[in-house]
FITORPA-104746 format. One record per residue (C-alpha): residue number from 1; residue in one letter; x, y, z. Coordinates in nm, 3 decimals, always signed. Layout:
# FITORPA-104746
<site><k>NUM</k><r>a</r><east>X</east><north>Y</north><up>Z</up></site>
...
This chain:
# FITORPA-104746
<site><k>1</k><r>m</r><east>-4.332</east><north>+0.814</north><up>-0.973</up></site>
<site><k>2</k><r>t</r><east>-4.440</east><north>+0.645</north><up>-1.286</up></site>
<site><k>3</k><r>d</r><east>-4.255</east><north>+0.829</north><up>-1.537</up></site>
<site><k>4</k><r>f</r><east>-3.942</east><north>+0.584</north><up>-1.573</up></site>
<site><k>5</k><r>q</r><east>-3.760</east><north>+0.378</north><up>-1.841</up></site>
<site><k>6</k><r>a</r><east>-3.657</east><north>+0.004</north><up>-1.718</up></site>
<site><k>7</k><r>i</r><east>-3.385</east><north>-0.113</north><up>-1.975</up></site>
<site><k>8</k><r>c</r><east>-3.360</east><north>-0.468</north><up>-1.893</up></site>
<site><k>9</k><r>v</r><east>-3.059</east><north>-0.637</north><up>-2.020</up></site>
<site><k>10</k><r>d</r><east>-3.074</east><north>-1.023</north><up>-2.090</up></site>
<site><k>11</k><r>d</r><east>-2.697</east><north>-1.158</north><up>-2.044</up></site>
<site><k>12</k><r>c</r><east>-2.753</east><north>-1.485</north><up>-2.265</up></site>
<site><k>13</k><r>s</r><east>-2.964</east><north>-1.634</north><up>-1.982</up></site>
<site><k>14</k><r>t</r><east>-3.065</east><north>-2.027</north><up>-2.016</up></site>
<site><k>15</k><r>d</r><east>-3.403</east><north>-2.016</north><up>-1.875</up></site>
<site><k>16</k><r>g</r><east>-3.711</east><north>-1.830</north><up>-1.939</up></site>
<site><k>17</k><r>t</r><east>-3.591</east><north>-1.482</north><up>-1.847</up></site>
<site><k>18</k><r>l</r><east>-3.577</east><north>-1.350</north><up>-2.178</up></site>
<site><k>19</k><r>a</r><east>-3.943</east><north>-1.444</north><up>-2.268</up></site>
<site><k>20</k><r>l</r><east>-4.066</east><north>-1.290</north><up>-1.938</up></site>
<site><k>21</k><r>l</r><east>-3.884</east><north>-0.985</north><up>-2.035</up></site>
<site><k>22</k><r>q</r><east>-4.019</east><north>-0.948</north><up>-2.380</up></site>
<site><k>23</k><r>r</r><east>-4.385</east><north>-1.020</north><up>-2.260</up></site>
<site><k>24</k><r>r</r><east>-4.355</east><north>-0.756</north><up>-1.993</up></site>
<site><k>25</k><r>a</r><east>-4.203</east><north>-0.489</north><up>-2.259</up></site>
<site><k>26</k><r>a</r><east>-4.491</east><north>-0.586</north><up>-2.505</up></site>
<site><k>27</k><r>a</r><east>-4.758</east><north>-0.481</north><up>-2.222</up></site>
<site><k>28</k><r>d</r><east>-4.548</east><north>-0.168</north><up>-2.123</up></site>
<site><k>29</k><r>s</r><east>-4.355</east><north>+0.066</north><up>-2.334</up></site>
<site><k>30</k><r>r</r><east>-4.170</east><north>+0.194</north><up>-2.035</up></site>
<site><k>31</k><r>f</r><east>-3.977</east><north>-0.126</north><up>-2.048</up></site>
<site><k>32</k><r>v</r><east>-3.680</east><north>-0.183</north><up>-2.297</up></site>
<site><k>33</k><r>v</r><east>-3.520</east><north>-0.519</north><up>-2.357</up></site>
<site><k>34</k><r>l</r><east>-3.163</east><north>-0.573</north><up>-2.493</up></site>
<site><k>35</k><r>q</r><east>-2.947</east><north>-0.883</north><up>-2.518</up></site>
<site><k>36</k><r>t</r><east>-2.562</east><north>-0.915</north><up>-2.521</up></site>
<site><k>37</k><r>a</r><east>-2.401</east><north>-1.077</north><up>-2.797</up></site>
<site><k>38</k><r>s</r><east>-2.235</east><north>-1.333</north><up>-2.559</up></site>
<site><k>39</k><r>n</r><east>-2.262</east><north>-1.385</north><up>-2.179</up></site>
<site><k>40</k><r>s</r><east>-2.015</east><north>-1.102</north><up>-2.077</up></site>
<site><k>41</k><r>g</r><east>-2.057</east><north>-0.989</north><up>-1.714</up></site>
<site><k>42</k><r>h</r><east>-2.225</east><north>-0.696</north><up>-1.542</up></site>
<site><k>43</k><r>a</r><east>-2.020</east><north>-0.442</north><up>-1.676</up></site>
<site><k>44</k><r>v</r><east>-2.088</east><north>-0.501</north><up>-2.031</up></site>
<site><k>45</k><r>a</r><east>-2.463</east><north>-0.535</north><up>-1.984</up></site>
<site><k>46</k><r>r</r><east>-2.473</east><north>-0.224</north><up>-1.795</up></site>
<site><k>47</k><r>n</r><east>-2.282</east><north>-0.021</north><up>-2.057</up></site>
<site><k>48</k><r>l</r><east>-2.526</east><north>-0.169</north><up>-2.334</up></site>
<site><k>49</k><r>a</r><east>-2.815</east><north>-0.031</north><up>-2.123</up></site>
<site><k>50</k><r>l</r><east>-2.628</east><north>+0.302</north><up>-2.042</up></site>
<site><k>51</k><r>q</r><east>-2.619</east><north>+0.363</north><up>-2.419</up></site>
<site><k>52</k><r>q</r><east>-2.996</east><north>+0.344</north><up>-2.450</up></site>
<site><k>53</k><r>a</r><east>-3.074</east><north>+0.566</north><up>-2.128</up></site>
<site><k>54</k><r>e</r><east>-3.306</east><north>+0.856</north><up>-2.231</up></site>
<site><k>55</k><r>a</r><east>-3.376</east><north>+0.993</north><up>-1.863</up></site>
<site><k>56</k><r>p</r><east>-3.163</east><north>+1.253</north><up>-1.721</up></site>
<site><k>57</k><r>y</r><east>-3.081</east><north>+1.024</north><up>-1.418</up></site>
<site><k>58</k><r>v</r><east>-2.979</east><north>+0.665</north><up>-1.376</up></site>
<site><k>59</k><r>t</r><east>-2.944</east><north>+0.359</north><up>-1.139</up></site>
<site><k>60</k><r>m</r><east>-2.893</east><north>+0.010</north><up>-1.191</up></site>
<site><k>61</k><r>l</r><east>-3.074</east><north>-0.260</north><up>-1.021</up></site>
<site><k>62</k><r>d</r><east>-2.935</east><north>-0.629</north><up>-1.011</up></site>
<site><k>63</k><r>a</r><east>-3.163</east><north>-0.918</north><up>-1.111</up></site>
<site><k>64</k><r>d</r><east>-3.219</east><north>-1.038</north><up>-0.778</up></site>
<site><k>65</k><r>d</r><east>-3.244</east><north>-0.708</north><up>-0.599</up></site>
<site><k>66</k><r>w</r><east>-3.542</east><north>-0.454</north><up>-0.539</up></site>
<site><k>67</k><r>l</r><east>-3.619</east><north>-0.121</north><up>-0.460</up></site>
<site><k>68</k><r>s</r><east>-3.874</east><north>+0.014</north><up>-0.216</up></site>
<site><k>69</k><r>p</r><east>-4.175</east><north>+0.184</north><up>-0.411</up></site>
<site><k>70</k><r>d</r><east>-4.099</east><north>+0.512</north><up>-0.333</up></site>
<site><k>71</k><r>a</r><east>-3.720</east><north>+0.478</north><up>-0.410</up></site>
<site><k>72</k><r>l</r><east>-3.694</east><north>+0.650</north><up>-0.725</up></site>
<site><k>73</k><r>e</r><east>-3.937</east><north>+0.924</north><up>-0.598</up></site>
<site><k>74</k><r>r</r><east>-3.727</east><north>+1.009</north><up>-0.306</up></site>
<site><k>75</k><r>a</r><east>-3.421</east><north>+1.021</north><up>-0.525</up></site>
<site><k>76</k><r>l</r><east>-3.576</east><north>+1.266</north><up>-0.745</up></site>
<site><k>77</k><r>e</r><east>-3.679</east><north>+1.502</north><up>-0.482</up></site>
<site><k>78</k><r>v</r><east>-3.319</east><north>+1.531</north><up>-0.359</up></site>
<site><k>79</k><r>f</r><east>-3.220</east><north>+1.615</north><up>-0.715</up></site>
<site><k>80</k><r>r</r><east>-3.491</east><north>+1.871</north><up>-0.749</up></site>
<site><k>81</k><r>e</r><east>-3.413</east><north>+2.034</north><up>-0.397</up></site>
<site><k>82</k><r>h</r><east>-3.027</east><north>+2.040</north><up>-0.437</up></site>
<site><k>83</k><r>p</r><east>-2.948</east><north>+2.121</north><up>-0.809</up></site>
<site><k>84</k><r>s</r><east>-2.572</east><north>+2.078</north><up>-0.736</up></site>
<site><k>85</k><r>t</r><east>-2.626</east><north>+1.740</north><up>-0.630</up></site>
<site><k>86</k><r>d</r><east>-2.474</east><north>+1.480</north><up>-0.871</up></site>
<site><k>87</k><r>c</r><east>-2.530</east><north>+1.161</north><up>-0.694</up></site>
<site><k>88</k><r>v</r><east>-2.812</east><north>+1.048</north><up>-0.444</up></site>
<site><k>89</k><r>v</r><east>-2.747</east><north>+0.740</north><up>-0.233</up></site>
<site><k>90</k><r>f</r><east>-3.008</east><north>+0.510</north><up>-0.144</up></site>
<site><k>91</k><r>r</r><east>-3.057</east><north>+0.350</north><up>+0.196</up></site>
<site><k>92</k><r>l</r><east>-2.919</east><north>-0.003</north><up>+0.181</up></site>
<site><k>93</k><r>r</r><east>-3.082</east><north>-0.302</north><up>+0.347</up></site>
<site><k>94</k><r>y</r><east>-2.937</east><north>-0.653</north><up>+0.309</up></site>
<site><k>95</k><r>h</r><east>-3.176</east><north>-0.918</north><up>+0.289</up></site>
<site><k>96</k><r>d</r><east>-3.057</east><north>-1.286</north><up>+0.380</up></site>
<site><k>97</k><r>a</r><east>-3.186</east><north>-1.536</north><up>+0.180</up></site>
<site><k>98</k><r>a</r><east>-3.082</east><north>-1.838</north><up>+0.425</up></site>
<site><k>99</k><r>t</r><east>-3.248</east><north>-1.661</north><up>+0.736</up></site>
<site><k>100</k><r>g</r><east>-3.507</east><north>-1.406</north><up>+0.582</up></site>
<site><k>101</k><r>l</r><east>-3.354</east><north>-1.151</north><up>+0.808</up></site>
<site><k>102</k><r>e</r><east>-3.306</east><north>-0.792</north><up>+0.707</up></site>
<site><k>103</k><r>h</r><east>-3.017</east><north>-0.531</north><up>+0.837</up></site>
<site><k>104</k><r>d</r><east>-2.938</east><north>-0.187</north><up>+0.735</up></site>
<site><k>105</k><r>f</r><east>-2.615</east><north>-0.084</north><up>+0.593</up></site>
<site><k>106</k><r>g</r><east>-2.476</east><north>+0.233</north><up>+0.752</up></site>
<site><k>107</k><r>l</r><east>-2.396</east><north>+0.580</north><up>+0.582</up></site>
<site><k>108</k><r>p</r><east>-2.164</east><north>+0.856</north><up>+0.680</up></site>
<site><k>109</k><r>a</r><east>-2.314</east><north>+1.062</north><up>+0.959</up></site>
<site><k>110</k><r>e</r><east>-2.312</east><north>+1.383</north><up>+0.715</up></site>
<site><k>111</k><r>l</r><east>-2.562</east><north>+1.191</north><up>+0.484</up></site>
<site><k>112</k><r>l</r><east>-2.763</east><north>+1.048</north><up>+0.762</up></site>
<site><k>113</k><r>s</r><east>-2.814</east><north>+1.407</north><up>+0.909</up></site>
<site><k>114</k><r>g</r><east>-2.926</east><north>+1.552</north><up>+0.577</up></site>
<site><k>115</k><r>g</r><east>-2.613</east><north>+1.688</north><up>+0.479</up></site>
<site><k>116</k><r>a</r><east>-2.362</east><north>+1.651</north><up>+0.168</up></site>
<site><k>117</k><r>l</r><east>-2.033</east><north>+1.516</north><up>+0.111</up></site>
<site><k>118</k><r>d</r><east>-1.810</east><north>+1.689</north><up>-0.160</up></site>
<site><k>119</k><r>g</r><east>-1.705</east><north>+1.454</north><up>-0.443</up></site>
<site><k>120</k><r>l</r><east>-1.341</east><north>+1.404</north><up>-0.309</up></site>
<site><k>121</k><r>e</r><east>-1.481</east><north>+1.288</north><up>+0.048</up></site>
<site><k>122</k><r>a</r><east>-1.725</east><north>+1.079</north><up>-0.100</up></site>
<site><k>123</k><r>c</r><east>-1.464</east><north>+0.916</north><up>-0.335</up></site>
<site><k>124</k><r>k</r><east>-1.244</east><north>+0.839</north><up>-0.033</up></site>
<site><k>125</k><r>k</r><east>-1.512</east><north>+0.712</north><up>+0.183</up></site>
<site><k>126</k><r>s</r><east>-1.640</east><north>+0.484</north><up>-0.111</up></site>
<site><k>127</k><r>l</r><east>-1.300</east><north>+0.323</north><up>-0.122</up></site>
<site><k>128</k><r>n</r><east>-1.364</east><north>+0.107</north><up>+0.172</up></site>
<site><k>129</k><r>r</r><east>-1.716</east><north>+0.018</north><up>+0.096</up></site>
<site><k>130</k><r>w</r><east>-1.803</east><north>-0.023</north><up>+0.458</up></site>
<site><k>131</k><r>q</r><east>-1.812</east><north>+0.360</north><up>+0.482</up></site>
<site><k>132</k><r>l</r><east>-1.996</east><north>+0.448</north><up>+0.187</up></site>
<site><k>133</k><r>h</r><east>-2.164</east><north>+0.166</north><up>-0.057</up></site>
<site><k>134</k><r>g</r><east>-2.194</east><north>+0.196</north><up>-0.438</up></site>
<site><k>135</k><r>l</r><east>-2.598</east><north>+0.179</north><up>-0.493</up></site>
<site><k>136</k><r>y</r><east>-2.736</east><north>+0.539</north><up>-0.608</up></site>
<site><k>137</k><r>v</r><east>-2.873</east><north>+0.751</north><up>-0.853</up></site>
<site><k>138</k><r>t</r><east>-2.635</east><north>+0.973</north><up>-1.054</up></site>
<site><k>139</k><r>r</r><east>-2.673</east><north>+1.224</north><up>-1.340</up></site>
<site><k>140</k><r>t</r><east>-2.667</east><north>+1.005</north><up>-1.691</up></site>
<site><k>141</k><r>a</r><east>-2.441</east><north>+1.255</north><up>-1.809</up></site>
<site><k>142</k><r>l</r><east>-2.175</east><north>+1.198</north><up>-1.559</up></site>
<site><k>143</k><r>h</r><east>-2.243</east><north>+0.831</north><up>-1.568</up></site>
<site><k>144</k><r>r</r><east>-2.178</east><north>+0.833</north><up>-1.946</up></site>
<site><k>145</k><r>r</r><east>-1.845</east><north>+1.027</north><up>-1.899</up></site>
<site><k>146</k><r>y</r><east>-1.724</east><north>+0.733</north><up>-1.647</up></site>
<site><k>147</k><r>s</r><east>-1.900</east><north>+0.413</north><up>-1.774</up></site>
<site><k>148</k><r>y</r><east>-1.834</east><north>+0.073</north><up>-1.625</up></site>
<site><k>149</k><r>d</r><east>-1.490</east><north>-0.072</north><up>-1.621</up></site>
<site><k>150</k><r>t</r><east>-1.510</east><north>-0.392</north><up>-1.836</up></site>
<site><k>151</k><r>s</r><east>-1.127</east><north>-0.506</north><up>-1.776</up></site>
<site><k>152</k><r>c</r><east>-1.250</east><north>-0.793</north><up>-1.568</up></site>
<site><k>153</k><r>r</r><east>-1.562</east><north>-1.004</north><up>-1.551</up></site>
<site><k>154</k><r>l</r><east>-1.620</east><north>-0.954</north><up>-1.174</up></site>
<site><k>155</k><r>y</r><east>-1.561</east><north>-0.669</north><up>-0.951</up></site>
<site><k>156</k><r>s</r><east>-1.401</east><north>-0.409</north><up>-1.205</up></site>
<site><k>157</k><r>d</r><east>-1.759</east><north>-0.261</north><up>-1.253</up></site>
<site><k>158</k><r>e</r><east>-1.740</east><north>-0.124</north><up>-0.905</up></site>
<site><k>159</k><r>n</r><east>-1.437</east><north>+0.123</north><up>-1.023</up></site>
<site><k>160</k><r>a</r><east>-1.681</east><north>+0.327</north><up>-1.197</up></site>
<site><k>161</k><r>t</r><east>-1.856</east><north>+0.425</north><up>-0.872</up></site>
<site><k>162</k><r>h</r><east>-1.536</east><north>+0.594</north><up>-0.722</up></site>
<site><k>163</k><r>l</r><east>-1.516</east><north>+0.809</north><up>-1.027</up></site>
<site><k>164</k><r>h</r><east>-1.882</east><north>+0.911</north><up>-1.003</up></site>
<site><k>165</k><r>y</r><east>-1.824</east><north>+1.029</north><up>-0.656</up></site>
<site><k>166</k><r>l</r><east>-1.506</east><north>+1.189</north><up>-0.716</up></site>
<site><k>167</k><r>h</r><east>-1.661</east><north>+1.424</north><up>-1.014</up></site>
<site><k>168</k><r>s</r><east>-1.979</east><north>+1.496</north><up>-0.812</up></site>
<site><k>169</k><r>r</r><east>-2.027</east><north>+1.835</north><up>-0.666</up></site>
<site><k>170</k><r>e</r><east>-2.231</east><north>+1.703</north><up>-0.395</up></site>
<site><k>171</k><r>v</r><east>-2.342</east><north>+1.356</north><up>-0.306</up></site>
<site><k>172</k><r>r</r><east>-2.644</east><north>+1.333</north><up>-0.070</up></site>
<site><k>173</k><r>a</r><east>-2.859</east><north>+1.054</north><up>+0.045</up></site>
<site><k>174</k><r>c</r><east>-3.237</east><north>+1.000</north><up>+0.021</up></site>
<site><k>175</k><r>e</r><east>-3.503</east><north>+0.790</north><up>+0.203</up></site>
<site><k>176</k><r>g</r><east>-3.544</east><north>+0.533</north><up>-0.072</up></site>
<site><k>177</k><r>v</r><east>-3.446</east><north>+0.209</north><up>+0.004</up></site>
<site><k>178</k><r>y</r><east>-3.245</east><north>-0.074</north><up>-0.204</up></site>
<site><k>179</k><r>f</r><east>-3.282</east><north>-0.409</north><up>-0.083</up></site>
<site><k>180</k><r>y</r><east>-2.982</east><north>-0.632</north><up>-0.153</up></site>
<site><k>181</k><r>y</r><east>-3.058</east><north>-0.996</north><up>-0.176</up></site>
<site><k>182</k><r>r</r><east>-2.770</east><north>-1.180</north><up>-0.039</up></site>
<site><k>183</k><r>h</r><east>-2.791</east><north>-1.568</north><up>-0.160</up></site>
<site><k>184</k><r>p</r><east>-2.528</east><north>-1.841</north><up>-0.095</up></site>
<site><k>185</k><r>s</r><east>-2.504</east><north>-1.935</north><up>-0.480</up></site>
<site><k>186</k><r>a</r><east>-2.381</east><north>-1.574</north><up>-0.568</up></site>
<site><k>187</k><r>q</r><east>-2.068</east><north>-1.573</north><up>-0.767</up></site>
<site><k>188</k><r>t</r><east>-1.883</east><north>-1.342</north><up>-0.497</up></site>
<site><k>189</k><r>a</r><east>-2.011</east><north>-1.590</north><up>-0.231</up></site>
<site><k>190</k><r>q</r><east>-1.864</east><north>-1.907</north><up>-0.371</up></site>
<site><k>191</k><r>f</r><east>-1.507</east><north>-2.012</north><up>-0.452</up></site>
<site><k>192</k><r>s</r><east>-1.441</east><north>-1.973</north><up>-0.834</up></site>
<site><k>193</k><r>i</r><east>-1.158</east><north>-1.859</north><up>-1.030</up></site>
<site><k>194</k><r>r</r><east>-1.338</east><north>-1.548</north><up>-1.103</up></site>
<site><k>195</k><r>r</r><east>-1.281</east><north>-1.457</north><up>-0.752</up></site>
<site><k>196</k><r>f</r><east>-0.919</east><north>-1.348</north><up>-0.831</up></site>
<site><k>197</k><r>d</r><east>-1.040</east><north>-1.077</north><up>-1.070</up></site>
<site><k>198</k><r>l</r><east>-1.067</east><north>-0.872</north><up>-0.757</up></site>
<site><k>199</k><r>i</r><east>-0.682</east><north>-0.809</north><up>-0.763</up></site>
<site><k>200</k><r>d</r><east>-0.670</east><north>-0.690</north><up>-1.131</up></site>
<site><k>201</k><r>a</r><east>-0.971</east><north>-0.489</north><up>-1.066</up></site>
<site><k>202</k><r>n</r><east>-0.821</east><north>-0.318</north><up>-0.767</up></site>
<site><k>203</k><r>f</r><east>-0.493</east><north>-0.246</north><up>-0.974</up></site>
<site><k>204</k><r>n</r><east>-0.689</east><north>-0.083</north><up>-1.239</up></site>
<site><k>205</k><r>l</r><east>-0.861</east><north>+0.139</north><up>-0.991</up></site>
<site><k>206</k><r>l</r><east>-0.527</east><north>+0.240</north><up>-0.849</up></site>
<site><k>207</k><r>l</r><east>-0.413</east><north>+0.342</north><up>-1.196</up></site>
<site><k>208</k><r>s</r><east>-0.739</east><north>+0.527</north><up>-1.247</up></site>
<site><k>209</k><r>l</r><east>-0.691</east><north>+0.720</north><up>-0.907</up></site>
<site><k>210</k><r>k</r><east>-0.335</east><north>+0.812</north><up>-1.026</up></site>
<site><k>211</k><r>h</r><east>-0.473</east><north>+0.947</north><up>-1.353</up></site>
<site><k>212</k><r>e</r><east>-0.696</east><north>+1.167</north><up>-1.157</up></site>
<site><k>213</k><r>g</r><east>-0.428</east><north>+1.317</north><up>-0.962</up></site>
<site><k>214</k><r>l</r><east>-0.538</east><north>+1.203</north><up>-0.605</up></site>
<site><k>215</k><r>s</r><east>-0.335</east><north>+1.310</north><up>-0.323</up></site>
<site><k>216</k><r>t</r><east>-0.075</east><north>+1.073</north><up>-0.192</up></site>
<site><k>217</k><r>d</r><east>-0.257</east><north>+1.039</north><up>+0.117</up></site>
<site><k>218</k><r>i</r><east>-0.568</east><north>+0.897</north><up>-0.062</up></site>
<site><k>219</k><r>i</r><east>-0.344</east><north>+0.663</north><up>-0.269</up></site>
<site><k>220</k><r>k</r><east>-0.201</east><north>+0.528</north><up>+0.042</up></site>
<site><k>221</k><r>h</r><east>-0.525</east><north>+0.493</north><up>+0.205</up></site>
<site><k>222</k><r>y</r><east>-0.635</east><north>+0.276</north><up>-0.096</up></site>
<site><k>223</k><r>e</r><east>-0.313</east><north>+0.082</north><up>-0.090</up></site>
<site><k>224</k><r>v</r><east>-0.386</east><north>-0.027</north><up>+0.252</up></site>
<site><k>225</k><r>i</r><east>-0.740</east><north>-0.156</north><up>+0.122</up></site>
<site><k>226</k><r>r</r><east>-0.597</east><north>-0.320</north><up>-0.191</up></site>
<site><k>227</k><r>w</r><east>-0.320</east><north>-0.492</north><up>-0.004</up></site>
<site><k>228</k><r>e</r><east>-0.570</east><north>-0.643</north><up>+0.238</up></site>
<site><k>229</k><r>n</r><east>-0.777</east><north>-0.774</north><up>-0.060</up></site>
<site><k>230</k><r>f</r><east>-0.460</east><north>-0.910</north><up>-0.212</up></site>
<site><k>231</k><r>l</r><east>-0.372</east><north>-1.109</north><up>+0.094</up></site>
<site><k>232</k><r>g</r><east>-0.718</east><north>-1.234</north><up>+0.125</up></site>
<site><k>233</k><r>c</r><east>-0.710</east><north>-1.357</north><up>-0.232</up></site>
<site><k>234</k><r>y</r><east>-0.351</east><north>-1.517</north><up>-0.183</up></site>
<site><k>235</k><r>r</r><east>-0.472</east><north>-1.714</north><up>+0.099</up></site>
<site><k>236</k><r>l</r><east>-0.807</east><north>-1.796</north><up>-0.085</up></site>
<site><k>237</k><r>f</r><east>-0.575</east><north>-1.936</north><up>-0.348</up></site>
<site><k>238</k><r>l</r><east>-0.387</east><north>-2.143</north><up>-0.105</up></site>
<site><k>239</k><r>r</r><east>-0.675</east><north>-2.297</north><up>+0.067</up></site>
<site><k>240</k><r>h</r><east>-0.841</east><north>-2.414</north><up>-0.250</up></site>
<site><k>241</k><r>e</r><east>-0.534</east><north>-2.463</north><up>-0.505</up></site>
<site><k>242</k><r>q</r><east>-0.580</east><north>-2.848</north><up>-0.497</up></site>
<site><k>243</k><r>e</r><east>-0.930</east><north>-2.775</north><up>-0.650</up></site>
<site><k>244</k><r>l</r><east>-0.797</east><north>-2.627</north><up>-0.951</up></site>
<site><k>245</k><r>t</r><east>-0.653</east><north>-2.772</north><up>-1.270</up></site>
<site><k>246</k><r>p</r><east>-0.286</east><north>-2.734</north><up>-1.329</up></site>
<site><k>247</k><r>e</r><east>-0.337</east><north>-2.456</north><up>-1.588</up></site>
<site><k>248</k><r>q</r><east>-0.577</east><north>-2.271</north><up>-1.340</up></site>
<site><k>249</k><r>r</r><east>-0.301</east><north>-2.314</north><up>-1.062</up></site>
<site><k>250</k><r>l</r><east>-0.051</east><north>-2.156</north><up>-1.295</up></site>
<site><k>251</k><r>d</r><east>-0.252</east><north>-1.889</north><up>-1.423</up></site>
<site><k>252</k><r>i</r><east>-0.333</east><north>-1.773</north><up>-1.069</up></site>
<site><k>253</k><r>r</r><east>+0.005</east><north>-1.782</north><up>-0.952</up></site>
<site><k>254</k><r>e</r><east>+0.144</east><north>-1.563</north><up>-1.224</up></site>
<site><k>255</k><r>r</r><east>-0.143</east><north>-1.329</north><up>-1.177</up></site>
<site><k>256</k><r>l</r><east>-0.066</east><north>-1.326</north><up>-0.793</up></site>
<site><k>257</k><r>t</r><east>+0.307</east><north>-1.271</north><up>-0.867</up></site>
<site><k>258</k><r>t</r><east>+0.241</east><north>-0.998</north><up>-1.113</up></site>
<site><k>259</k><r>i</r><east>+0.023</east><north>-0.795</north><up>-0.883</up></site>
<site><k>260</k><r>l</r><east>+0.261</east><north>-0.858</north><up>-0.576</up></site>
<site><k>261</k><r>h</r><east>+0.527</east><north>-0.661</north><up>-0.776</up></site>
<site><k>262</k><r>t</r><east>+0.296</east><north>-0.352</north><up>-0.782</up></site>
<site><k>263</k><r>f</r><east>+0.319</east><north>-0.286</north><up>-0.408</up></site>
<site><k>264</k><r>r</r><east>+0.586</east><north>-0.081</north><up>-0.275</up></site>
<site><k>265</k><r>p</r><east>+0.654</east><north>-0.057</north><up>+0.106</up></site>
<site><k>266</k><r>s</r><east>+0.675</east><north>+0.317</north><up>+0.104</up></site>
<site><k>267</k><r>r</r><east>+0.307</east><north>+0.316</north><up>+0.013</up></site>
<site><k>268</k><r>l</r><east>+0.204</east><north>+0.103</north><up>+0.319</up></site>
<site><k>269</k><r>p</r><east>+0.199</east><north>+0.226</north><up>+0.683</up></site>
<site><k>270</k><r>l</r><east>+0.406</east><north>-0.003</north><up>+0.921</up></site>
<site><k>271</k><r>r</r><east>+0.117</east><north>-0.156</north><up>+1.090</up></site>
<site><k>272</k><r>a</r><east>-0.019</east><north>-0.296</north><up>+0.776</up></site>
<site><k>273</k><r>r</r><east>+0.315</east><north>-0.453</north><up>+0.652</up></site>
<site><k>274</k><r>w</r><east>+0.474</east><north>-0.567</north><up>+0.954</up></site>
<site><k>275</k><r>k</r><east>+0.196</east><north>-0.773</north><up>+1.149</up></site>
<site><k>276</k><r>p</r><east>+0.222</east><north>-1.130</north><up>+1.152</up></site>
<site><k>277</k><r>g</r><east>+0.145</east><north>-1.281</north><up>+0.812</up></site>
<site><k>278</k><r>y</r><east>+0.150</east><north>-0.927</north><up>+0.650</up></site>
<site><k>279</k><r>l</r><east>+0.516</east><north>-0.865</north><up>+0.611</up></site>
<site><k>280</k><r>l</r><east>+0.543</east><north>-0.718</north><up>+0.239</up></site>
<site><k>281</k><r>t</r><east>+0.848</east><north>-0.885</north><up>+0.066</up></site>
<site><k>282</k><r>l</r><east>+0.872</east><north>-0.848</north><up>-0.336</up></site>
<site><k>283</k><r>n</r><east>+1.047</east><north>-1.198</north><up>-0.364</up></site>
<site><k>284</k><r>a</r><east>+0.754</east><north>-1.421</north><up>-0.466</up></site>
<site><k>285</k><r>s</r><east>+0.919</east><north>-1.745</north><up>-0.316</up></site>
<site><k>286</k><r>l</r><east>+0.959</east><north>-1.597</north><up>+0.020</up></site>
<site><k>287</k><r>f</r><east>+0.617</east><north>-1.424</north><up>+0.025</up></site>
<site><k>288</k><r>n</r><east>+0.488</east><north>-1.767</north><up>-0.076</up></site>
<site><k>289</k><r>l</r><east>+0.665</east><north>-1.949</north><up>+0.183</up></site>
<site><k>290</k><r>q</r><east>+0.531</east><north>-1.680</north><up>+0.435</up></site>
<site><k>291</k><r>q</r><east>+0.171</east><north>-1.691</north><up>+0.334</up></site>
<site><k>292</k><r>r</r><east>+0.173</east><north>-2.102</north><up>+0.348</up></site>
<site><k>293</k><r>l</r><east>+0.290</east><north>-2.094</north><up>+0.683</up></site>
<site><k>294</k><r>y</r><east>+0.030</east><north>-1.840</north><up>+0.787</up></site>
<site><k>295</k><r>v</r><east>-0.248</east><north>-2.038</north><up>+0.641</up></site>
<site><k>296</k><r>r</r><east>-0.120</east><north>-2.370</north><up>+0.800</up></site>
<site><k>297</k><r>f</r><east>-0.091</east><north>-2.209</north><up>+1.152</up></site>
<site><k>298</k><r>r</r><east>-0.421</east><north>-2.033</north><up>+1.104</up></site>
<site><k>299</k><r>k</r><east>-0.639</east><north>-2.341</north><up>+1.036</up></site>
């Protein structure tokens, strides 16, 4: 398929990226080059591109990832064959930069067999990314209704995925492959203060899910995921706090305490809040002591 528009957003790069993009755009009218006013992160850059999208379908592709040559064609075939489909999911293949090895990321059985998920079921599965990933083609009109969440530098952009799935009549998969290039220098693979954006992004998604009126069962399902992510961030902070400045330590402690108080025991099943190291207490001092002991004995 050659009838496409490639919108390339330069988020204030400091190497030769912009010049390379401009040369390509000058030689091929299908390429459009945009620039952000300041280095702003994925969500801002993608929303800027979304404003310029002219095609009826849209997908995103990170700078270091790539698509199989037939990926767009395969997705378009599904849209044409199934007019009620609003999201078409790619097959996802991880490429490990360190080893060169690749492995496939699974999809729900319904999609692998050529069937469809309704929007609510797709949304629920996507809340746990190991069940349904967020690399897909969607209708541009739907994407514009639910653009990327810019509330955090990292992670919040993923919140749009769940709303796209939720508001889809049908979600299907295609045979096109998205190659995800995983390298050690990725922001989400290294320790950085930005890693703690996850807990704020998760809370913003909780508010969105409540606003959408989702059932108590789905909210509780997501709360377990949010709780486990919060614990992971809390323990990450305890393991690395000596690497941070006093101002950074204070900022992260305040953020962790604020998010801790958004949890309610009644929203978590017993198995999630009573096993060792997972006891939920809203007393910040007691919780901190519990987690320090857990991290110490888990070393």
